[in-house]
C-alpha positions in Angstrom: -26.2 7.1 27.9 -29.6 6.4 25.5 -29.5 4.8 22.6 -30.6 7.1 19.6 -32.4 4.5 17.2 -35.1 4.4 19.9 -37.9 7.3 20.8 -39.0 8.6 24.3 -41.6 5.8 24.0 -39.1 2.8 23.2 -40.1 2.5 19.8 -37.4 2.1 17.1 -37.0 5.0 14.6 -34.8 6.2 12.0 -32.3 9.1 14.0 -33.3 12.3 12.4 -29.9 13.4 10.9 -31.1 16.8 9.3 -29.4 19.0 11.8 -26.1 17.4 11.7 -23.2 18.8 9.8 -22.3 17.8 6.4 -18.7 16.6 6.7 -16.0 13.8 5.3 -16.4 10.4 6.9 -14.8 7.5 6.8 -14.4 3.9 8.4 -12.2 1.1 8.3 -13.5 -2.5 9.3 -11.5 -5.6 9.5 -12.1 -9.7 10.0 -11.1 -12.8 9.0 -11.8 -16.1 7.2 -9.7 -18.8 9.1 -9.1 -22.2 7.2 -7.0 -24.9 6.8 -3.4 -24.7 5.1 -4.8 -26.8 2.2 -7.8 -24.7 2.0 -5.7 -21.9 1.5 -3.7 -23.2 -1.0 -6.8 -23.3 -3.2 -6.9 -19.4 -2.8 -3.5 -19.1 -3.5 -3.1 -21.5 -6.7 -6.3 -20.2 -8.2 -7.8 -23.5 -8.2 -11.1 -23.0 -6.7 -13.9 -24.5 -8.4 -16.1 -21.3 -8.4 -13.2 -19.3 -9.7 -11.2 -16.4 -8.3 -12.1 -16.4 -4.8 -10.4 -13.1 -3.7 -11.5 -10.9 -6.7 -15.2 -12.2 -6.5 -15.4 -11.7 -2.6 -14.1 -8.2 -3.4 -16.8 -7.4 -5.7 -19.5 -8.6 -3.5 -18.3 -6.6 -0.6 -18.5 -3.7 -2.7 -21.8 -4.9 -4.1 -22.9 -5.1 -0.4 -21.7 -1.7 0.8 -24.0 -0.1 -1.5 -26.9 -2.1 -0.3 -26.4 -1.7 3.4 -29.7 0.6 4.0 -31.7 -2.3 2.3 -30.2 -4.9 4.7 -29.9 -3.0 8.0 -33.4 -1.4 8.6 -32.4 1.8 10.5 -29.4 2.8 8.5 -29.7 5.8 6.3 -28.9 5.4 2.5 -25.9 7.2 1.8 -23.8 8.4 -1.2 -20.7 6.2 -1.1 -18.1 8.0 -2.6 -15.4 5.1 -2.0 -15.0 1.6 -1.2 -11.8 -0.3 -1.1 -11.6 -4.0 0.0 -8.1 -5.6 0.6 -8.0 -9.4 0.6 -4.8 -10.6 1.9 -4.1 -14.2 2.2 -2.2 -14.9 5.5 -0.7 -18.6 5.7 0.2 -17.6 9.4 -3.7 -17.5 10.1 -4.2 -19.7 8.4 -6.8 -17.9 5.9 -7.6 -14.6 4.5 -7.3 -11.1 6.3 -10.4 -8.7 4.9 -10.0 -4.7 5.3 -12.5 -2.5 4.0 -12.5 1.5 3.7 -15.6 3.2 2.9 -15.9 7.0 2.5 -18.8 9.7 2.1 -19.5 13.1 2.6 -22.8 13.4 4.5 -24.6 13.9 7.9 -23.9 10.2 9.2 -21.0 7.8 9.6 -20.2 4.7 7.2 -19.1 2.1 9.8 -22.0 0.0 9.2 -21.2 0.2 5.3 -17.8 -0.8 6.4 -18.9 -3.7 8.8 -21.3 -4.7 5.8 -18.3 -4.9 3.2 -16.5 -7.0 5.2 -18.9 -9.3 6.5 -20.3 -9.8 2.8 -16.9 -10.4 1.3 -16.0 -13.1 4.4 -19.3 -15.0 3.1 -18.4 -15.0 0.1 -15.0 -16.6 0.6 -16.6 -19.3 2.8 -19.4 -19.7 0.1 -16.6 -20.2 -2.7 -14.7 -22.6 -0.6 -17.1 -24.7 1.4 -17.1 -27.6 -1.0 -13.3 -28.0 0.3 -14.0 -27.4 3.7 -17.1 -26.7 5.9 -15.4 -25.8 9.1 -13.9 -22.6 8.1 -14.4 -19.6 10.7 -15.2 -16.1 10.3 -13.9 -13.9 13.0 -12.9 -10.6 14.4 -15.5 -8.5 12.7 -14.8 -5.1 13.9 -14.5 -1.3 13.3 -11.0 -0.3 13.6 -11.1 3.5 12.6 -13.9 6.1 12.5 -13.5 9.8 11.5 -15.5 12.6 10.8 -18.9 14.2 12.3 -19.3 15.4 16.0 -18.1 12.2 17.7 -14.5 13.0 16.0 -12.1 10.0 15.5 -12.2 6.6 17.1 -9.4 4.0 16.9 -9.9 0.5 18.0 -6.8 -0.7 20.5 -4.3 -2.9 18.8 
């Protein structure tokens, strides 16, 4: 298997997608921020000093999705048609579970956009709660679903 972001001389380049079919594409990524039950209480009670942790993290993830090509050097700028982020407090973790669904109709997939959305949302949760707990962990960020394009459907094993 060859890596598509390197040419025959081994130089990095942006993949030429001009011959690819325009198809509906979707990607889902997930991750979580693990914290103490006491820190999670700040999220659930809405008493974090910086404000609505989940609402601000959701907006940050959406904004980051639209900037993915600015952050990841070889990503194509894409016309994003949908971004949905779910941030769910989970006392069993304890922490916040994050899921991002990104859609487009284009010539390349949106896996990087979904991963960026989850990553930035998780970083925002950390930023908003770091005064309470510096030992929080961001974990498990991965693509759980990708569909569309020549390679078809991928679903992560659960």
